[in-house]
N, CA, C, O and the ligand as a Tripos MOL2 file, in Angstrom:
@<TRIPOS>MOLECULE
protein
  293   291    74     0     0
PROTEIN
NO_CHARGES

@<TRIPOS>ATOM
      1 N         200.8490   19.0740  174.8210 N.3       1 MET1
      2 CA        200.8410   20.2530  174.1560 C.3       1 MET1
      3 C         200.1080   21.3040  175.1250 C.2       1 MET1
      4 O         199.0980   20.9950  175.7580 O.2       1 MET1
      5 N         200.6640   22.4860  175.1800 N.am      2 ASN2
      6 CA        199.9670   23.4430  176.1630 C.3       2 ASN2
      7 C         198.8330   24.2700  175.2800 C.2       2 ASN2
      8 O         198.4800   23.9460  174.1460 O.2       2 ASN2
      9 N         198.4120   25.2290  175.9160 N.am      3 LYS3
     10 CA        197.2230   25.9200  175.4190 C.3       3 LYS3
     11 C         197.5260   26.7380  174.1990 C.2       3 LYS3
     12 O         196.6560   27.0950  173.4050 O.2       3 LYS3
     13 N         198.8010   27.0190  174.0870 N.am      4 THR4
     14 CA        199.2040   27.8470  172.8710 C.3       4 THR4
     15 C         199.6190   26.9470  171.7080 C.2       4 THR4
     16 O         199.7020   27.4090  170.5700 O.2       4 THR4
     17 N         199.8840   25.6490  171.9850 N.am      5 GLY5
     18 CA        200.1050   24.7350  171.0290 C.3       5 GLY5
     19 C         201.6200   24.5810  170.5540 C.2       5 GLY5
     20 O         201.9460   23.8460  169.6230 O.2       5 GLY5
     21 N         202.5510   25.3950  171.3330 N.am      6 GLU6
     22 CA        203.9480   25.4240  171.0310 C.3       6 GLU6
     23 C         204.7240   25.9720  172.0850 C.2       6 GLU6
     24 O         204.2170   26.6360  172.9890 O.2       6 GLU6
     25 N         206.0080   25.7050  172.0000 N.am      7 TYR7
     26 CA        206.8180   26.1240  173.0630 C.3       7 TYR7
     27 C         206.5670   25.7150  174.3550 C.2       7 TYR7
     28 O         206.5400   26.4990  175.3030 O.2       7 TYR7
     29 N         206.3630   24.3980  174.4520 N.am      8 ASN8
     30 CA        206.0110   23.9310  175.7700 C.3       8 ASN8
     31 C         207.0050   23.0190  176.4710 C.2       8 ASN8
     32 O         206.7240   22.3160  177.4420 O.2       8 ASN8
     33 N         208.2350   23.1010  175.8630 N.am      9 ILE9
     34 CA        209.3260   22.3770  176.3970 C.3       9 ILE9
     35 C         210.2520   23.4630  177.0710 C.2       9 ILE9
     36 O         210.7150   24.3860  176.4020 O.2       9 ILE9
     37 N         210.5040   23.3220  178.4030 N.am     10 LEU10
     38 CA        211.2860   24.1970  179.1590 C.3      10 LEU10
     39 C         212.4070   23.4730  179.8390 C.2      10 LEU10
     40 O         212.2630   22.3970  180.4200 O.2      10 LEU10
     41 N         213.6370   24.1920  179.7180 N.am     11 ALA11
     42 CA        214.9150   23.5570  180.1320 C.3      11 ALA11
     43 C         215.7340   24.6300  180.9730 C.2      11 ALA11
     44 O         215.5040   25.8380  180.9260 O.2      11 ALA11
     45 N         216.7670   24.0030  181.7870 N.am     12 CYS12
     46 CA        217.6320   24.7540  182.4730 C.3      12 CYS12
     47 C         218.4970   25.3960  181.5880 C.2      12 CYS12
     48 O         219.0460   24.7690  180.6820 O.2      12 CYS12
     49 N         218.7060   26.8420  181.8050 N.am     13 SER13
     50 CA        219.6990   27.4380  180.9560 C.3      13 SER13
     51 C         221.1840   27.1410  181.3130 C.2      13 SER13
     52 O         222.0930   27.6040  180.6240 O.2      13 SER13
     53 N         221.4070   26.3800  182.3720 N.am     14 ASN14
     54 CA        222.7490   26.1210  182.7980 C.3      14 ASN14
     55 C         223.2190   24.7200  182.3670 C.2      14 ASN14
     56 O         224.3300   24.5500  181.8630 O.2      14 ASN14
     57 N         222.3400   23.7200  182.5790 N.am     15 CYS15
     58 CA        222.6830   22.4240  182.1140 C.3      15 CYS15
     59 C         221.8280   21.7100  181.0700 C.2      15 CYS15
     60 O         222.1360   20.6280  180.5700 O.2      15 CYS15
     61 N         220.7030   22.4240  180.7780 N.am     16 GLY16
     62 CA        219.9190   21.8600  179.7760 C.3      16 GLY16
     63 C         218.8180   20.7770  180.2000 C.2      16 GLY16
     64 O         218.0350   20.2360  179.4200 O.2      16 GLY16
     65 N         218.8980   20.5810  181.4600 N.am     17 SER17
     66 CA        217.9500   19.5340  182.0730 C.3      17 SER17
     67 C         216.4330   20.0930  182.0410 C.2      17 SER17
     68 O         216.1680   21.2850  182.1930 O.2      17 SER17
     69 N         215.5380   19.1520  181.8400 N.am     18 ASN18
     70 CA        214.1240   19.6180  181.7840 C.3      18 ASN18
     71 C         213.5880   19.1560  183.2710 C.2      18 ASN18
     72 O         212.3800   19.1680  183.5070 O.2      18 ASN18
     73 N         214.4180   18.8030  184.1270 N.am     19 GLN19
     74 CA        213.9080   18.3840  185.6060 C.3      19 GLN19
     75 C         213.8070   19.8750  186.4110 C.2      19 GLN19
     76 O         214.6680   20.2410  187.2120 O.2      19 GLN19
     77 N         212.7820   20.5540  186.1100 N.am     20 LEU20
     78 CA        212.8610   21.8410  186.7290 C.3      20 LEU20
     79 C         211.5840   21.9220  187.7280 C.2      20 LEU20
     80 O         210.5770   21.2330  187.5690 O.2      20 LEU20
     81 N         211.7400   22.7360  188.6390 N.am     21 LYS21
     82 CA        210.6350   22.9100  189.5410 C.3      21 LYS21
     83 C         210.5200   24.5550  189.9740 C.2      21 LYS21
     84 O         211.4790   25.3240  190.0270 O.2      21 LYS21
     85 N         209.3430   24.8380  190.2200 N.am     22 TRP22
     86 CA        209.2380   26.3580  190.5790 C.3      22 TRP22
     87 C         209.8800   26.6280  191.8080 C.2      22 TRP22
     88 O         209.7630   25.9200  192.8080 O.2      22 TRP22
     89 N         210.7100   27.8830  191.7100 N.am     23 ALA23
     90 CA        211.3750   28.4140  192.8960 C.3      23 ALA23
     91 C         210.3620   29.1200  193.7750 C.2      23 ALA23
     92 O         210.6260   29.4010  194.9440 O.2      23 ALA23
     93 N         209.2120   29.4020  193.2120 N.am     24 SER24
     94 CA        208.2270   30.2720  193.8860 C.3      24 SER24
     95 C         206.8410   29.7940  193.5000 C.2      24 SER24
     96 O         206.6720   29.3360  192.3700 O.2      24 SER24
     97 N         205.8780   29.8650  194.3270 N.am     25 GLY25
     98 CA        204.5870   29.4550  194.0110 C.3      25 GLY25
     99 C         204.0500   28.3130  194.9930 C.2      25 GLY25
    100 O         202.8500   28.0570  195.0970 O.2      25 GLY25
    101 N         204.9690   27.7080  195.6430 N.am     26 GLY26
    102 CA        204.7440   26.5740  196.6520 C.3      26 GLY26
    103 C         204.5790   25.2300  196.1220 C.2      26 GLY26
    104 O         204.5190   24.2770  196.8990 O.2      26 GLY26
    105 N         204.4960   25.0660  194.7840 N.am     27 SER27
    106 CA        204.4580   23.6830  194.2430 C.3      27 SER27
    107 C         205.9140   23.2770  193.9840 C.2      27 SER27
    108 O         206.7130   24.0440  193.4470 O.2      27 SER27
    109 N         206.2400   21.9680  194.4120 N.am     28 ASP28
    110 CA        207.5940   21.5800  194.0220 C.3      28 ASP28
    111 C         207.5800   20.3040  193.0880 C.2      28 ASP28
    112 O         208.5280   19.5200  193.0450 O.2      28 ASP28
    113 N         206.4950   20.1720  192.3890 N.am     29 SER29
    114 CA        206.3030   19.1380  191.4440 C.3      29 SER29
    115 C         207.0970   19.3420  190.1280 C.2      29 SER29
    116 O         206.9860   20.4420  189.5850 O.2      29 SER29
    117 N         207.7430   18.5710  189.6620 N.am     30 TYR30
    118 CA        208.5400   18.5900  188.4630 C.3      30 TYR30
    119 C         207.6110   18.6010  187.3140 C.2      30 TYR30
    120 O         206.6650   17.8230  187.1850 O.2      30 TYR30
    121 N         207.9670   19.6010  186.4290 N.am     31 LEU31
    122 CA        207.2320   19.6050  185.1260 C.3      31 LEU31
    123 C         205.9760   20.3640  185.1790 C.2      31 LEU31
    124 O         205.4510   20.6790  184.1110 O.2      31 LEU31
    125 N         205.3710   20.7310  186.4170 N.am     32 ASP32
    126 CA        204.1450   21.3040  186.5060 C.3      32 ASP32
    127 C         204.2120   22.7170  185.7590 C.2      32 ASP32
    128 O         203.1920   23.3710  185.5420 O.2      32 ASP32
    129 N         205.4180   23.1140  185.4050 N.am     33 ILE33
    130 CA        205.5560   24.4280  184.7430 C.3      33 ILE33
    131 C         205.0490   24.3090  183.2490 C.2      33 ILE33
    132 O         204.6070   25.2880  182.6490 O.2      33 ILE33
    133 N         205.1320   23.1880  182.7480 N.am     34 ILE34
    134 CA        204.6830   22.9900  181.3670 C.3      34 ILE34
    135 C         203.2970   23.0180  181.2240 C.2      34 ILE34
    136 O         202.5860   22.2550  181.8780 O.2      34 ILE34
    137 N         202.7850   23.9320  180.3260 N.am     35 GLY35
    138 CA        201.4320   24.2530  180.0560 C.3      35 GLY35
    139 C         200.8030   25.3870  181.0350 C.2      35 GLY35
    140 O         199.6040   25.6610  181.0820 O.2      35 GLY35
    141 N         201.7270   25.9390  181.7310 N.am     36 ASP36
    142 CA        201.3500   27.0390  182.4870 C.3      36 ASP36
    143 C         202.0640   28.3640  181.9370 C.2      36 ASP36
    144 O         202.1390   28.5550  180.7230 O.2      36 ASP36
    145 N         202.5320   29.1800  182.7710 N.am     37 THR37
    146 CA        203.0290   30.4460  182.1360 C.3      37 THR37
    147 C         204.4630   30.0860  181.5090 C.2      37 THR37
    148 O         205.1950   29.2000  181.9500 O.2      37 THR37
    149 N         204.7310   30.8560  180.4860 N.am     38 ASN38
    150 CA        206.1570   30.7600  179.9690 C.3      38 ASN38
    151 C         207.2660   31.1790  180.5990 C.2      38 ASN38
    152 O         208.3740   30.8010  180.2170 O.2      38 ASN38
    153 N         207.1180   31.9570  181.5740 N.am     39 SER39
    154 CA        208.3150   32.6250  182.2170 C.3      39 SER39
    155 C         208.0520   32.5750  183.7580 C.2      39 SER39
    156 O         206.9200   32.5220  184.2400 O.2      39 SER39
    157 N         209.1090   32.5940  184.4190 N.am     40 GLY40
    158 CA        209.0820   32.4970  185.9710 C.3      40 GLY40
    159 C         210.3840   31.8660  186.5120 C.2      40 GLY40
    160 O         211.2550   31.3390  185.8190 O.2      40 GLY40
    161 N         210.3840   31.9830  187.6850 N.am     41 MET41
    162 CA        211.7800   31.4810  188.3640 C.3      41 MET41
    163 C         211.6800   29.9770  188.6680 C.2      41 MET41
    164 O         210.7090   29.4830  189.2410 O.2      41 MET41
    165 N         212.6510   29.3500  188.2840 N.am     42 TYR42
    166 CA        212.6750   27.8920  188.7530 C.3      42 TYR42
    167 C         213.9870   27.5080  189.3570 C.2      42 TYR42
    168 O         214.9990   28.2060  189.2920 O.2      42 TYR42
    169 N         213.8960   26.3390  189.9550 N.am     43 GLU43
    170 CA        215.0770   25.7870  190.3620 C.3      43 GLU43
    171 C         215.3400   24.4280  189.7030 C.2      43 GLU43
    172 O         214.4560   23.5750  189.6230 O.2      43 GLU43
    173 N         216.6390   24.2470  189.2130 N.am     44 CYS44
    174 CA        216.9450   23.0420  188.4060 C.3      44 CYS44
    175 C         217.1350   21.9420  189.3940 C.2      44 CYS44
    176 O         217.9200   22.1000  190.3290 O.2      44 CYS44
    177 N         216.4600   20.8320  189.2400 N.am     45 ALA45
    178 CA        216.8380   19.7260  190.1900 C.3      45 ALA45
    179 C         218.0570   18.7970  189.8430 C.2      45 ALA45
    180 O         218.3770   17.8440  190.5530 O.2      45 ALA45
    181 N         218.7220   19.1640  188.6700 N.am     46 LYS46
    182 CA        219.8850   18.5570  188.3300 C.3      46 LYS46
    183 C         221.1600   19.1940  188.7820 C.2      46 LYS46
    184 O         222.0380   18.5320  189.3350 O.2      46 LYS46
    185 N         221.2700   20.5280  188.5390 N.am     47 CYS47
    186 CA        222.3620   21.3620  188.9070 C.3      47 CYS47
    187 C         222.1610   22.3760  190.0330 C.2      47 CYS47
    188 O         223.1250   22.9850  190.4960 O.2      47 CYS47
    189 N         220.8880   22.5640  190.4850 N.am     48 GLY48
    190 CA        220.6040   23.3360  191.4150 C.3      48 GLY48
    191 C         220.5040   24.8270  191.2450 C.2      48 GLY48
    192 O         220.2650   25.5890  192.1820 O.2      48 GLY48
    193 N         220.7130   25.2290  189.9140 N.am     49 LYS49
    194 CA        220.8040   26.5270  189.5430 C.3      49 LYS49
    195 C         219.3060   27.1110  189.6290 C.2      49 LYS49
    196 O         218.3070   26.4300  189.4000 O.2      49 LYS49
    197 N         219.2960   28.3860  189.9690 N.am     50 MET50
    198 CA        217.8990   29.1450  189.8680 C.3      50 MET50
    199 C         217.9310   30.1650  188.9130 C.2      50 MET50
    200 O         218.8900   30.9300  188.8070 O.2      50 MET50
    201 N         216.8090   30.2200  188.1290 N.am     51 GLY51
    202 CA        216.9670   31.1150  187.1150 C.3      51 GLY51
    203 C         215.6180   31.0410  186.2560 C.2      51 GLY51
    204 O         214.5530   30.6410  186.7260 O.2      51 GLY51
    205 N         215.7970   31.4850  184.9160 N.am     52 VAL52
    206 CA        214.6450   31.4830  184.0610 C.3      52 VAL52
    207 C         214.7630   30.3140  183.1780 C.2      52 VAL52
    208 O         215.8880   29.9950  182.7920 O.2      52 VAL52
    209 N         213.8500   29.7150  182.8550 N.am     53 ALA53
    210 CA        213.8290   28.5330  182.0050 C.3      53 ALA53
    211 C         213.8570   28.9970  180.6480 C.2      53 ALA53
    212 O         213.3150   30.0590  180.3410 O.2      53 ALA53
    213 N         214.5180   28.1910  179.7210 N.am     54 ILE54
    214 CA        214.6610   28.4200  178.2500 C.3      54 ILE54
    215 C         213.5190   27.5370  177.6250 C.2      54 ILE54
    216 O         213.2960   26.3940  178.0230 O.2      54 ILE54
    217 N         212.8400   28.1240  176.6590 N.am     55 GLU55
    218 CA        211.7250   27.4760  175.9080 C.3      55 GLU55
    219 C         212.3020   26.7150  174.6430 C.2      55 GLU55
    220 O         213.1560   27.2570  173.9420 O.2      55 GLU55
    221 N         211.8840   25.6190  174.4020 N.am     56 PHE56
    222 CA        212.1690   24.8710  173.1250 C.3      56 PHE56
    223 C         210.8530   24.3340  172.4370 C.2      56 PHE56
    224 O         209.8930   23.9710  173.1160 O.2      56 PHE56
    225 N         210.8530   24.3020  171.1150 N.am     57 LYS57
    226 CA        209.7100   23.9020  170.3480 C.3      57 LYS57
    227 C         209.4690   22.4480  170.5700 C.2      57 LYS57
    228 O         208.3160   22.0170  170.5680 O.2      57 LYS57
    229 N         210.5440   21.6330  170.7710 N.am     58 SER58
    230 CA        210.3320   20.1480  170.8070 C.3      58 SER58
    231 C         211.4930   19.6430  171.9070 C.2      58 SER58
    232 O         212.5010   20.2770  172.2160 O.2      58 SER58
    233 N         211.0860   18.3430  172.4100 N.am     59 GLU59
    234 CA        212.1440   17.6770  173.1560 C.3      59 GLU59
    235 C         213.4670   17.4930  172.3890 C.2      59 GLU59
    236 O         214.5520   17.5460  172.9670 O.2      59 GLU59
    237 N         213.3450   17.2850  171.1310 N.am     60 ALA60
    238 CA        214.5130   16.9900  170.3040 C.3      60 ALA60
    239 C         215.4380   18.3340  170.2870 C.2      60 ALA60
    240 O         216.6680   18.3050  170.3050 O.2      60 ALA60
    241 N         214.6730   19.4690  170.2510 N.am     61 ASP61
    242 CA        215.5410   20.6970  170.2720 C.3      61 ASP61
    243 C         216.2740   20.7900  171.7420 C.2      61 ASP61
    244 O         217.4370   21.1710  171.8740 O.2      61 ASP61
    245 N         215.4920   20.4170  172.7370 N.am     62 ARG62
    246 CA        216.0330   20.5370  174.1360 C.3      62 ARG62
    247 C         217.2290   19.4730  174.3430 C.2      62 ARG62
    248 O         218.1790   19.7730  175.0650 O.2      62 ARG62
    249 N         217.1640   18.2950  173.7300 N.am     63 LYS63
    250 CA        218.2820   17.4190  173.7780 C.3      63 LYS63
    251 C         219.4550   17.9860  173.0700 C.2      63 LYS63
    252 O         220.5840   17.8640  173.5460 O.2      63 LYS63
    253 N         219.2480   18.5570  172.0340 N.am     64 LYS64
    254 CA        220.3580   19.0780  171.1870 C.3      64 LYS64
    255 C         221.0330   20.1390  172.0800 C.2      64 LYS64
    256 O         222.2610   20.2260  172.1100 O.2      64 LYS64
    257 N         220.2380   20.9420  172.8030 N.am     65 PHE65
    258 CA        220.8770   22.0430  173.5730 C.3      65 PHE65
    259 C         221.6130   21.4370  174.7910 C.2      65 PHE65
    260 O         222.7220   21.8250  175.1590 O.2      65 PHE65
    261 N         220.9630   20.5390  175.3350 N.am     66 GLU66
    262 CA        221.5910   19.7220  176.4670 C.3      66 GLU66
    263 C         222.9970   19.1830  175.9240 C.2      66 GLU66
    264 O         224.0380   19.3220  176.5670 O.2      66 GLU66
    265 N         222.9310   18.6000  174.7730 N.am     67 GLN67
    266 CA        224.0510   18.0280  174.3250 C.3      67 GLN67
    267 C         225.3650   18.8740  174.0210 C.2      67 GLN67
    268 O         226.5420   18.5640  174.2020 O.2      67 GLN67
    269 N         224.7780   20.0920  173.4810 N.am     68 THR68
    270 CA        225.7490   21.2060  173.2070 C.3      68 THR68
    271 C         226.5480   21.5420  174.4860 C.2      68 THR68
    272 O         227.7700   21.6840  174.5080 O.2      68 THR68
    273 N         225.7250   21.6520  175.5480 N.am     69 LEU69
    274 CA        226.3470   22.2490  176.8090 C.3      69 LEU69
    275 C         227.3210   21.1450  177.2610 C.2      69 LEU69
    276 O         228.4510   21.4540  177.6420 O.2      69 LEU69
    277 N         226.8970   19.8350  177.2260 N.am     70 LYS70
    278 CA        227.8680   18.8180  177.6230 C.3      70 LYS70
    279 C         229.2840   18.8080  176.9030 C.2      70 LYS70
    280 O         230.3520   18.5770  177.4700 O.2      70 LYS70
    281 N         229.1060   19.1010  175.5410 N.am     71 GLU71
    282 CA        230.3150   19.1150  174.7450 C.3      71 GLU71
    283 C         231.2690   20.2010  175.1270 C.2      71 GLU71
    284 O         232.4900   20.0710  175.0370 O.2      71 GLU71
    285 N         230.6310   21.3390  175.5810 N.am     72 LYS72
    286 CA        231.4580   22.4680  175.8830 C.3      72 LYS72
    287 C         232.3170   22.2100  177.1770 C.2      72 LYS72
    288 O         233.3610   22.8170  177.4110 O.2      72 LYS72
    289 N         231.7220   21.1650  178.0630 N.am     73 LYS73
    290 CA        232.5090   21.1020  179.3930 C.3      73 LYS73
    291 C         233.7000   19.9140  179.1480 C.2      73 LYS73
    292 O         234.4920   19.6390  180.0490 O.2      73 LYS73
    293 ZN        220.4990   22.6980  185.5080 Zn       74 ZN74
@<TRIPOS>BOND
     1     1     2 1
     2     2     3 1
     3     3     4 2
     4     3     5 am
     5     5     6 1
     6     6     7 1
     7     7     8 2
     8     7     9 am
     9     9    10 1
    10    10    11 1
    11    11    12 2
    12    11    13 am
    13    13    14 1
    14    14    15 1
    15    15    16 2
    16    15    17 am
    17    17    18 1
    18    18    19 1
    19    19    20 2
    20    19    21 am
    21    21    22 1
    22    22    23 1
    23    23    24 2
    24    23    25 am
    25    25    26 1
    26    26    27 1
    27    27    28 2
    28    27    29 am
    29    29    30 1
    30    30    31 1
    31    31    32 2
    32    31    33 am
    33    33    34 1
    34    34    35 1
    35    35    36 2
    36    35    37 am
    37    37    38 1
    38    38    39 1
    39    39    40 2
    40    39    41 am
    41    41    42 1
    42    42    43 1
    43    43    44 2
    44    43    45 am
    45    45    46 1
    46    46    47 1
    47    47    48 2
    48    47    49 am
    49    49    50 1
    50    50    51 1
    51    51    52 2
    52    51    53 am
    53    53    54 1
    54    54    55 1
    55    55    56 2
    56    55    57 am
    57    57    58 1
    58    58    59 1
    59    59    60 2
    60    59    61 am
    61    61    62 1
    62    62    63 1
    63    63    64 2
    64    63    65 am
    65    65    66 1
    66    66    67 1
    67    67    68 2
    68    67    69 am
    69    69    70 1
    70    70    71 1
    71    71    72 2
    72    71    73 am
    73    73    74 1
    74    74    75 1
    75    75    76 2
    76    75    77 am
    77    77    78 1
    78    78    79 1
    79    79    80 2
    80    79    81 am
    81    81    82 1
    82    82    83 1
    83    83    84 2
    84    83    85 am
    85    85    86 1
    86    86    87 1
    87    87    88 2
    88    87    89 am
    89    89    90 1
    90    90    91 1
    91    91    92 2
    92    91    93 am
    93    93    94 1
    94    94    95 1
    95    95    96 2
    96    95    97 am
    97    97    98 1
    98    98    99 1
    99    99   100 2
   100    99   101 am
   101   101   102 1
   102   102   103 1
   103   103   104 2
   104   103   105 am
   105   105   106 1
   106   106   107 1
   107   107   108 2
   108   107   109 am
   109   109   110 1
   110   110   111 1
   111   111   112 2
   112   111   113 am
   113   113   114 1
   114   114   115 1
   115   115   116 2
   116   115   117 am
   117   117   118 1
   118   118   119 1
   119   119   120 2
   120   119   121 am
   121   121   122 1
   122   122   123 1
   123   123   124 2
   124   123   125 am
   125   125   126 1
   126   126   127 1
   127   127   128 2
   128   127   129 am
   129   129   130 1
   130   130   131 1
   131   131   132 2
   132   131   133 am
   133   133   134 1
   134   134   135 1
   135   135   136 2
   136   135   137 am
   137   137   138 1
   138   138   139 1
   139   139   140 2
   140   139   141 am
   141   141   142 1
   142   142   143 1
   143   143   144 2
   144   143   145 am
   145   145   146 1
   146   146   147 1
   147   147   148 2
   148   147   149 am
   149   149   150 1
   150   150   151 1
   151   151   152 2
   152   151   153 am
   153   153   154 1
   154   154   155 1
   155   155   156 2
   156   155   157 am
   157   157   158 1
   158   158   159 1
   159   159   160 2
   160   159   161 am
   161   161   162 1
   162   162   163 1
   163   163   164 2
   164   163   165 am
   165   165   166 1
   166   166   167 1
   167   167   168 2
   168   167   169 am
   169   169   170 1
   170   170   171 1
   171   171   172 2
   172   171   173 am
   173   173   174 1
   174   174   175 1
   175   175   176 2
   176   175   177 am
   177   177   178 1
   178   178   179 1
   179   179   180 2
   180   179   181 am
   181   181   182 1
   182   182   183 1
   183   183   184 2
   184   183   185 am
   185   185   186 1
   186   186   187 1
   187   187   188 2
   188   187   189 am
   189   189   190 1
   190   190   191 1
   191   191   192 2
   192   191   193 am
   193   193   194 1
   194   194   195 1
   195   195   196 2
   196   195   197 am
   197   197   198 1
   198   198   199 1
   199   199   200 2
   200   199   201 am
   201   201   202 1
   202   202   203 1
   203   203   204 2
   204   203   205 am
   205   205   206 1
   206   206   207 1
   207   207   208 2
   208   207   209 am
   209   209   210 1
   210   210   211 1
   211   211   212 2
   212   211   213 am
   213   213   214 1
   214   214   215 1
   215   215   216 2
   216   215   217 am
   217   217   218 1
   218   218   219 1
   219   219   220 2
   220   219   221 am
   221   221   222 1
   222   222   223 1
   223   223   224 2
   224   223   225 am
   225   225   226 1
   226   226   227 1
   227   227   228 2
   228   227   229 am
   229   229   230 1
   230   230   231 1
   231   231   232 2
   232   231   233 am
   233   233   234 1
   234   234   235 1
   235   235   236 2
   236   235   237 am
   237   237   238 1
   238   238   239 1
   239   239   240 2
   240   239   241 am
   241   241   242 1
   242   242   243 1
   243   243   244 2
   244   243   245 am
   245   245   246 1
   246   246   247 1
   247   247   248 2
   248   247   249 am
   249   249   250 1
   250   250   251 1
   251   251   252 2
   252   251   253 am
   253   253   254 1
   254   254   255 1
   255   255   256 2
   256   255   257 am
   257   257   258 1
   258   258   259 1
   259   259   260 2
   260   259   261 am
   261   261   262 1
   262   262   263 1
   263   263   264 2
   264   263   265 am
   265   265   266 1
   266   266   267 1
   267   267   268 2
   268   267   269 am
   269   269   270 1
   270   270   271 1
   271   271   272 2
   272   271   273 am
   273   273   274 1
   274   274   275 1
   275   275   276 2
   276   275   277 am
   277   277   278 1
   278   278   279 1
   279   279   280 2
   280   279   281 am
   281   281   282 1
   282   282   283 1
   283   283   284 2
   284   283   285 am
   285   285   286 1
   286   286   287 1
   287   287   288 2
   288   287   289 am
   289   289   290 1
   290   290   291 1
   291   291   292 2
@<TRIPOS>SUBSTRUCTURE
     1 MET1         2 RESIDUE 1 A MET
     2 ASN2         6 RESIDUE 1 A ASN
     3 LYS3        10 RESIDUE 1 A LYS
     4 THR4        14 RESIDUE 1 A THR
     5 GLY5        18 RESIDUE 1 A GLY
     6 GLU6        22 RESIDUE 1 A GLU
     7 TYR7        26 RESIDUE 1 A TYR
     8 ASN8        30 RESIDUE 1 A ASN
     9 ILE9        34 RESIDUE 1 A ILE
    10 LEU10       38 RESIDUE 1 A LEU
    11 ALA11       42 RESIDUE 1 A ALA
    12 CYS12       46 RESIDUE 1 A CYS
    13 SER13       50 RESIDUE 1 A SER
    14 ASN14       54 RESIDUE 1 A ASN
    15 CYS15       58 RESIDUE 1 A CYS
    16 GLY16       62 RESIDUE 1 A GLY
    17 SER17       66 RESIDUE 1 A SER
    18 ASN18       70 RESIDUE 1 A ASN
    19 GLN19       74 RESIDUE 1 A GLN
    20 LEU20       78 RESIDUE 1 A LEU
    21 LYS21       82 RESIDUE 1 A LYS
    22 TRP22       86 RESIDUE 1 A TRP
    23 ALA23       90 RESIDUE 1 A ALA
    24 SER24       94 RESIDUE 1 A SER
    25 GLY25       98 RESIDUE 1 A GLY
    26 GLY26      102 RESIDUE 1 A GLY
    27 SER27      106 RESIDUE 1 A SER
    28 ASP28      110 RESIDUE 1 A ASP
    29 SER29      114 RESIDUE 1 A SER
    30 TYR30      118 RESIDUE 1 A TYR
    31 LEU31      122 RESIDUE 1 A LEU
    32 ASP32      126 RESIDUE 1 A ASP
    33 ILE33      130 RESIDUE 1 A ILE
    34 ILE34      134 RESIDUE 1 A ILE
    35 GLY35      138 RESIDUE 1 A GLY
    36 ASP36      142 RESIDUE 1 A ASP
    37 THR37      146 RESIDUE 1 A THR
    38 ASN38      150 RESIDUE 1 A ASN
    39 SER39      154 RESIDUE 1 A SER
    40 GLY40      158 RESIDUE 1 A GLY
    41 MET41      162 RESIDUE 1 A MET
    42 TYR42      166 RESIDUE 1 A TYR
    43 GLU43      170 RESIDUE 1 A GLU
    44 CYS44      174 RESIDUE 1 A CYS
    45 ALA45      178 RESIDUE 1 A ALA
    46 LYS46      182 RESIDUE 1 A LYS
    47 CYS47      186 RESIDUE 1 A CYS
    48 GLY48      190 RESIDUE 1 A GLY
    49 LYS49      194 RESIDUE 1 A LYS
    50 MET50      198 RESIDUE 1 A MET
    51 GLY51      202 RESIDUE 1 A GLY
    52 VAL52      206 RESIDUE 1 A VAL
    53 ALA53      210 RESIDUE 1 A ALA
    54 ILE54      214 RESIDUE 1 A ILE
    55 GLU55      218 RESIDUE 1 A GLU
    56 PHE56      222 RESIDUE 1 A PHE
    57 LYS57      226 RESIDUE 1 A LYS
    58 SER58      230 RESIDUE 1 A SER
    59 GLU59      234 RESIDUE 1 A GLU
    60 ALA60      238 RESIDUE 1 A ALA
    61 ASP61      242 RESIDUE 1 A ASP
    62 ARG62      246 RESIDUE 1 A ARG
    63 LYS63      250 RESIDUE 1 A LYS
    64 LYS64      254 RESIDUE 1 A LYS
    65 PHE65      258 RESIDUE 1 A PHE
    66 GLU66      262 RESIDUE 1 A GLU
    67 GLN67      266 RESIDUE 1 A GLN
    68 THR68      270 RESIDUE 1 A THR
    69 LEU69      274 RESIDUE 1 A LEU
    70 LYS70      278 RESIDUE 1 A LYS
    71 GLU71      282 RESIDUE 1 A GLU
    72 LYS72      286 RESIDUE 1 A LYS
    73 LYS73      290 RESIDUE 1 A LYS
    74 ZN74       293 GROUP 0 **** ****
């Protein structure tokens, strides 16, 4: 849980993956973004899309979002 106690799940807006890495800042460690700032540019390790992460209250919500994206394709 992050310092605010909520909204600590971030996911790719394109595919729903949580395998994100910062597109800026010099660190390429996955998931380092969790617990840090809530906004920023990322690069998705799964689909390669660069953008702004979507926040979720829980991993279950993220998985639901990811599943929705899969069903649309
Ligand atoms: Zn993605």
